[in-house]
C-alpha positions as CSV (number, residue, x, y, z in Angstrom):
1,X,86.2,84.2,190.8
2,X,88.6,83.1,192.3
3,X,91.9,80.8,191.3
4,X,92.4,77.1,193.1
5,X,94.9,74.3,193.1
6,X,93.5,71.4,192.5
7,X,94.3,68.0,194.4
8,X,96.1,66.6,190.9
9,X,98.4,69.8,191.1
10,X,96.8,71.6,188.2
11,X,94.7,75.0,188.2
12,X,90.6,75.5,188.0
13,X,89.1,78.7,188.1
14,X,85.6,79.0,190.6
15,X,83.9,75.8,190.4
16,X,85.2,75.1,186.9
17,X,87.2,71.1,185.5
18,X,91.1,71.7,186.8
19,X,92.7,72.3,183.8
20,X,95.1,74.6,183.8
21,X,98.8,73.7,184.3
22,X,99.7,76.6,185.8
23,X,98.0,79.1,188.6
24,X,99.7,82.2,185.9
25,X,98.1,80.5,183.2
26,X,94.5,80.1,184.9
27,X,94.9,84.0,185.7
28,X,95.3,84.8,182.1
29,X,92.0,82.4,181.4
30,X,89.9,84.4,184.3
31,X,91.3,87.5,182.4
32,X,90.7,86.6,179.3
33,X,87.2,85.6,180.4
34,X,86.4,89.0,182.4
35,X,87.4,91.2,179.2
36,X,85.6,89.1,177.5
37,X,82.1,89.0,179.1
38,X,82.9,92.7,179.9
39,X,82.9,93.7,175.9
40,X,80.0,91.6,175.1
41,X,75.6,92.8,175.5
42,X,73.0,91.4,175.0
43,X,70.8,94.0,176.7
44,X,68.5,95.0,173.3
45,X,65.4,95.3,173.3
46,X,63.1,92.3,172.7
47,X,61.9,93.9,169.5
48,X,64.8,93.3,167.5
49,X,65.1,89.8,168.5
50,X,61.5,89.7,167.4
51,X,62.7,91.0,164.2
52,X,65.5,88.8,163.9
53,X,63.5,86.2,164.1
54,X,60.9,87.1,162.1
55,X,63.6,86.7,158.8
56,X,65.1,83.5,160.3
57,X,61.6,82.0,160.3
58,X,61.1,83.2,157.0
59,X,64.3,82.5,155.7
60,X,64.2,79.2,156.9
61,X,60.4,78.1,154.8
62,X,61.3,80.7,152.2
63,X,65.0,80.3,151.6
64,X,67.6,83.6,152.2
65,X,67.9,83.5,148.0
66,X,70.3,86.0,147.4
67,X,69.3,88.7,149.8
68,X,72.4,89.0,153.1
69,X,75.8,87.9,153.3
70,X,77.1,85.2,155.6
71,X,77.5,88.2,158.0
72,X,74.2,88.9,158.4
73,X,72.7,85.8,158.0
74,X,74.4,84.9,160.9
75,X,73.5,88.6,163.2
76,X,69.4,87.3,162.5
77,X,70.3,84.3,164.1
78,X,72.2,85.9,166.9
79,X,69.6,88.5,167.4
80,X,67.1,86.1,167.6
81,X,68.9,83.5,169.9
82,X,69.7,87.0,172.1
83,X,72.9,86.1,172.2
84,X,75.8,88.3,173.3
85,X,77.2,90.8,170.7
86,X,80.2,92.9,170.9
87,X,81.0,96.5,170.0
88,X,81.9,95.9,166.8
89,X,78.7,94.1,166.0
90,X,77.0,96.8,167.5
91,X,78.6,99.5,165.3
92,X,78.0,96.8,162.6
93,X,74.5,97.1,162.9
94,X,74.4,101.1,164.1
95,X,76.1,101.2,160.3
96,X,73.2,99.7,158.7
97,X,71.5,102.5,159.3
98,X,71.2,103.2,155.6
99,X,69.4,100.3,154.7
100,X,66.5,101.6,157.0
101,X,64.7,103.4,153.8
102,X,64.5,99.5,152.6
103,X,62.9,98.4,156.0
104,X,58.8,98.5,154.2
105,X,59.8,96.4,151.4
106,X,57.9,93.0,151.7
107,X,59.3,90.5,152.4
108,X,58.4,88.5,148.9
109,X,59.0,91.8,146.8
110,X,62.8,92.6,147.4
111,X,65.4,92.2,150.3
112,X,65.3,95.3,152.1
113,X,62.7,94.4,155.0
114,X,64.6,90.9,155.3
115,X,67.8,92.5,155.9
116,X,66.5,95.3,157.5
117,X,64.9,92.5,160.0
118,X,67.5,90.6,159.9
119,X,69.9,92.8,161.9
120,X,67.4,93.7,164.7
121,X,65.1,95.6,162.0
122,X,64.9,99.9,163.2
123,X,64.2,99.5,167.1
124,X,67.2,97.4,166.9
125,X,69.5,99.5,164.4
126,X,68.3,102.5,167.2
127,X,69.3,101.0,169.6
128,X,72.8,99.8,168.2
129,X,73.3,103.6,167.6
130,X,72.9,105.1,171.5
131,X,74.3,102.4,172.9
132,X,77.2,102.7,170.5
133,X,77.3,105.8,172.1
134,X,77.3,105.1,175.6
135,X,80.4,102.7,174.8
136,X,82.1,105.3,173.7
137,X,82.0,107.8,176.7
138,X,82.5,105.1,178.7
139,X,78.8,104.3,180.2
140,X,78.5,100.6,178.8
């Protein structure tokens, strides 16, 4: 997107607001936006979204109890809304594979199934493992 000088003497990025005091600040902001956009992903499978939605819906009705950290709860909401996630988040999802052994634990019997679903279920975790390798290999 081009940086444009506005009639008020400030600068904007594309069709955005004229909020940057200098052209340099506008270019730096645009560079940061490009980096943030390039380094986040939301191409995880719909089954991962559905798993997170199941976990969120259950927790909203029954509470999280002692299940999940704040990070895990935040991840469930993020995935359920198909928000972009960073490489670091993808790495955390991939590392969550160690919990897949608990994926079949009913929500009413313990935290395992709820936690796995909150992190995108088996499909989301397996996607994260593959995606992380693609990122490492430079394929994005």
